[in-house]
C-alpha positions as CSV (number, residue, x, y, z in Angstrom):
1,M,-66.7,157.5,-186.5
2,I,-66.8,158.4,-182.7
3,R,-63.7,160.8,-182.5
4,R,-65.8,164.0,-182.9
5,P,-68.6,163.0,-180.7
6,V,-66.2,162.1,-178.0
7,E,-64.2,165.2,-178.3
8,A,-67.2,167.4,-178.4
9,A,-68.7,165.9,-175.2
10,F,-65.3,166.2,-173.3
11,A,-65.0,169.8,-174.5
12,T,-68.6,170.8,-173.5
13,V,-68.0,169.5,-170.0
14,A,-64.6,171.2,-169.7
15,R,-66.3,174.5,-170.8
16,W,-69.1,173.9,-168.2
17,R,-66.5,173.0,-165.5
18,A,-64.3,175.8,-166.6
19,G,-61.4,173.5,-166.3
20,R,-60.6,169.9,-167.1
21,A,-63.6,167.8,-168.0
22,L,-62.5,165.4,-165.2
23,H,-60.3,165.7,-162.2
24,T,-60.7,169.3,-162.3
25,H,-59.1,170.3,-158.9
26,G,-56.2,168.7,-157.6
27,T,-53.1,169.1,-155.3
28,V,-49.5,168.4,-156.7
29,V,-46.6,167.1,-154.7
30,D,-43.2,165.9,-155.7
31,G,-41.6,162.2,-154.8
32,E,-39.1,160.0,-155.6
33,L,-39.7,156.7,-157.8
34,E,-37.4,153.8,-157.2
35,L,-37.8,151.0,-159.7
36,D,-36.7,147.4,-159.5
37,P,-34.4,147.4,-162.6
38,H,-35.4,143.6,-163.6
39,S,-39.2,144.8,-163.7
40,A,-40.8,145.5,-167.0
41,I,-41.0,149.0,-166.3
42,G,-37.6,149.5,-164.8
43,R,-36.2,147.6,-168.0
44,V,-38.0,150.2,-170.4
45,L,-36.9,153.4,-168.5
46,G,-33.4,152.2,-167.6
47,P,-31.1,153.8,-165.2
48,P,-31.1,155.6,-162.9
49,A,-33.2,153.2,-160.8
50,A,-34.3,156.2,-158.6
51,R,-35.5,159.5,-160.1
52,R,-37.7,162.5,-159.1
53,A,-41.4,162.3,-160.1
54,V,-44.3,164.7,-159.8
55,V,-47.7,163.5,-158.6
56,R,-50.8,165.2,-158.9
57,A,-54.0,164.0,-156.5
58,S,-57.5,164.8,-157.6
59,K,-60.9,163.8,-157.4
60,S,-62.7,162.4,-160.6
61,I,-66.2,163.7,-160.1
62,G,-65.3,166.8,-157.8
63,T,-67.5,166.0,-154.6
64,P,-67.1,168.7,-152.2
65,N,-64.5,168.8,-149.4
66,G,-63.7,165.6,-148.1
67,H,-66.6,163.7,-149.5
68,T,-66.0,160.2,-150.8
69,D,-65.1,160.1,-154.8
70,L,-63.3,158.2,-157.4
71,L,-59.6,159.1,-156.6
72,G,-57.0,159.7,-158.8
73,M,-53.0,159.7,-159.0
74,A,-51.3,161.1,-161.9
75,V,-47.4,160.3,-162.0
76,R,-45.0,161.9,-164.2
77,I,-41.9,160.2,-164.6
78,P,-38.8,162.0,-166.3
79,A,-37.5,160.0,-169.3
80,G,-34.4,161.7,-170.7
81,D,-35.6,165.3,-172.1
82,T,-39.1,164.2,-171.9
83,A,-41.6,162.7,-169.4
84,V,-44.0,159.7,-169.2
85,D,-47.5,160.2,-167.7
86,I,-49.2,157.5,-166.1
87,L,-52.7,157.8,-164.4
88,F,-54.1,155.7,-161.9
89,A,-57.6,155.5,-160.4
90,S,-58.9,154.0,-156.9
91,T,-60.2,150.7,-157.1
92,G,-61.2,147.5,-155.0
93,T,-59.0,145.8,-152.9
94,N,-59.3,141.9,-154.0
95,R,-58.3,140.4,-157.2
96,L,-61.5,140.8,-159.1
97,T,-62.5,144.3,-157.7
98,R,-58.8,145.7,-158.6
99,L,-60.1,145.9,-162.1
100,L,-62.9,148.0,-161.1
101,L,-63.2,151.7,-160.0
102,A,-64.2,152.0,-156.4
103,P,-65.1,155.1,-154.7
104,S,-62.8,156.0,-151.6
105,G,-63.0,158.3,-148.7
106,H,-59.4,158.2,-147.8
107,W,-56.5,158.7,-149.9
108,W,-54.3,155.9,-148.5
109,G,-57.5,153.4,-147.9
110,R,-57.4,151.7,-151.3
111,P,-55.1,150.6,-154.1
112,Y,-54.9,152.3,-157.2
113,S,-54.7,151.0,-161.0
114,T,-54.4,152.1,-164.4
115,L,-57.4,150.0,-165.1
116,L,-56.8,150.0,-168.9
117,P,-53.6,148.0,-170.0
118,Y,-50.5,149.4,-170.9
119,R,-47.9,148.1,-173.6
120,V,-44.7,147.8,-171.5
121,G,-41.7,146.6,-173.4
122,G,-44.1,144.8,-175.9
123,R,-46.2,143.2,-173.1
124,A,-49.6,144.1,-172.1
125,M,-50.2,144.9,-168.3
126,L,-51.9,146.8,-165.9
127,L,-49.9,149.1,-163.5
128,G,-50.8,149.9,-159.9
129,L,-49.8,151.8,-156.5
130,D,-50.6,150.1,-153.3
131,P,-50.2,152.6,-150.4
132,V,-48.1,151.0,-147.6
133,D,-49.3,153.6,-145.0
134,G,-50.1,157.2,-144.4
135,P,-51.2,159.7,-141.8
136,P,-54.8,160.3,-141.9
137,A,-56.0,161.9,-145.0
138,G,-59.9,162.4,-146.0
139,A,-60.7,162.7,-149.5
140,D,-59.8,166.2,-150.2
141,P,-56.9,166.9,-152.7
142,A,-55.3,169.3,-150.1
143,D,-55.2,166.3,-147.4
144,V,-52.3,164.9,-149.6
145,A,-50.4,167.8,-149.2
146,A,-51.1,167.9,-145.5
147,S,-49.9,164.2,-145.1
148,V,-46.8,164.8,-147.3
149,A,-45.9,167.8,-145.3
150,S,-46.4,165.7,-142.1
151,S,-44.5,162.8,-143.2
152,P,-43.4,161.1,-146.5
153,V,-45.9,158.7,-147.6
154,E,-44.9,155.3,-149.7
155,L,-46.8,153.5,-152.2
156,V,-45.5,150.1,-153.6
157,V,-45.4,150.4,-157.6
158,T,-46.9,147.0,-159.0
159,E,-47.1,145.3,-162.5
160,W,-50.0,142.9,-163.4
161,P,-49.4,141.3,-166.6
162,L,-52.7,140.3,-168.5
163,T,-51.3,136.5,-168.5
164,G,-49.5,136.5,-165.2
165,R,-49.3,137.4,-161.5
166,R,-49.1,140.9,-160.0
167,R,-45.6,141.6,-158.6
168,P,-43.9,144.6,-157.1
169,A,-42.0,146.7,-159.5
170,G,-40.5,149.8,-157.0
171,R,-41.8,152.1,-154.7
172,L,-42.9,155.8,-155.2
173,R,-42.3,157.9,-152.1
174,L,-44.1,161.2,-151.7
175,D,-41.8,163.6,-149.7
176,A,-42.2,167.1,-150.9
177,V,-45.0,169.8,-151.2
178,P,-43.7,172.1,-154.0
179,E,-44.3,176.1,-154.2
180,P,-47.5,177.0,-156.0
181,G,-47.2,177.6,-159.7
182,P,-48.8,177.1,-163.0
183,P,-51.3,174.3,-163.2
184,V,-49.9,171.0,-164.0
185,T,-51.6,169.2,-166.9
186,F,-51.0,165.2,-167.3
187,D,-51.6,163.4,-170.5
188,P,-50.9,159.7,-170.7
189,V,-51.1,159.7,-174.6
190,L,-48.9,162.8,-175.4
191,N,-46.5,162.1,-172.8
192,S,-45.5,158.5,-173.4
193,L,-42.9,156.4,-174.9
194,Q,-43.0,153.9,-177.8
195,A,-42.2,151.0,-175.3
196,L,-44.5,152.5,-172.4
197,R,-47.9,153.6,-173.6
198,P,-51.5,152.8,-173.3
199,V,-52.6,150.1,-175.7
200,R,-53.5,151.3,-179.2
201,F,-57.3,151.4,-179.2
202,L,-57.5,152.6,-175.8
203,A,-55.0,155.1,-176.3
204,G,-57.1,156.7,-179.3
205,L,-60.1,156.9,-176.8
206,R,-58.0,158.7,-174.2
207,E,-56.4,160.9,-177.1
208,W,-59.7,162.2,-178.1
209,A,-61.0,162.9,-174.7
210,Y,-57.9,164.6,-173.7
211,T,-58.1,166.7,-176.7
212,G,-61.7,167.7,-176.4
213,S,-60.9,168.5,-172.6
214,R,-58.0,170.9,-173.7
215,R,-60.2,172.4,-176.6
216,G,-63.0,173.1,-174.0
217,R,-60.6,174.8,-171.6
218,R,-58.6,176.3,-174.2
219,A,-55.2,174.9,-173.2
220,E,-52.2,174.3,-175.2
221,D,-50.6,170.8,-175.9
222,T,-47.3,172.3,-174.4
223,D,-49.3,173.3,-171.2
224,S,-48.6,169.5,-169.9
225,I,-44.8,169.6,-169.9
226,R,-43.4,170.3,-166.4
227,L,-40.7,167.8,-165.1
228,P,-39.7,167.1,-161.5
229,G,-37.8,170.1,-160.1
230,G,-39.7,172.7,-162.0
231,R,-38.1,172.1,-165.5
């Protein structure tokens, strides 16, 4: 059984870093997610087509300042009285390297992907974010807030079925920098829907990793719930 070693490893790293095991430091911005109602994710979430979202930009390893790193975007989507968290990481730019992690020195310089498949309405697929354009922004999480404060930043939401072509599913527009508040924790396993969640085996691995990380920094599961608008 690998659950205990995985949890223990992530708990140890979280204690050592005095925070999350990975993506320890980040910046939170707000945005609007508009989905094509005919897309797979749009059909699962249902109306309204446009809804507010919370986005946390962070560096995986935590290199200092604006140095190159594996960049991450965590997106919280309201779904009724709960929320769905989807985590994206920077990848390569062509069909093959989009399946691989890739470091970046610019927040809007590379696409982002879930890398691990999601089950969306019963179909396995990768979800992605493709930056349309954005003002200059290095690889410091604070640069994301500076970009959004200067001008809204748009990213195309994509779906890539494992047996089909990648296709656009909507847009995510980052448009506001909220007032400082309590840390926001994202968890794609705890915060998911039956029809929109990581595939089963990979969800188990992620659950163990997140459980260990929370244990290491002494966080409660309820710390992860914060909906757009501060709810």
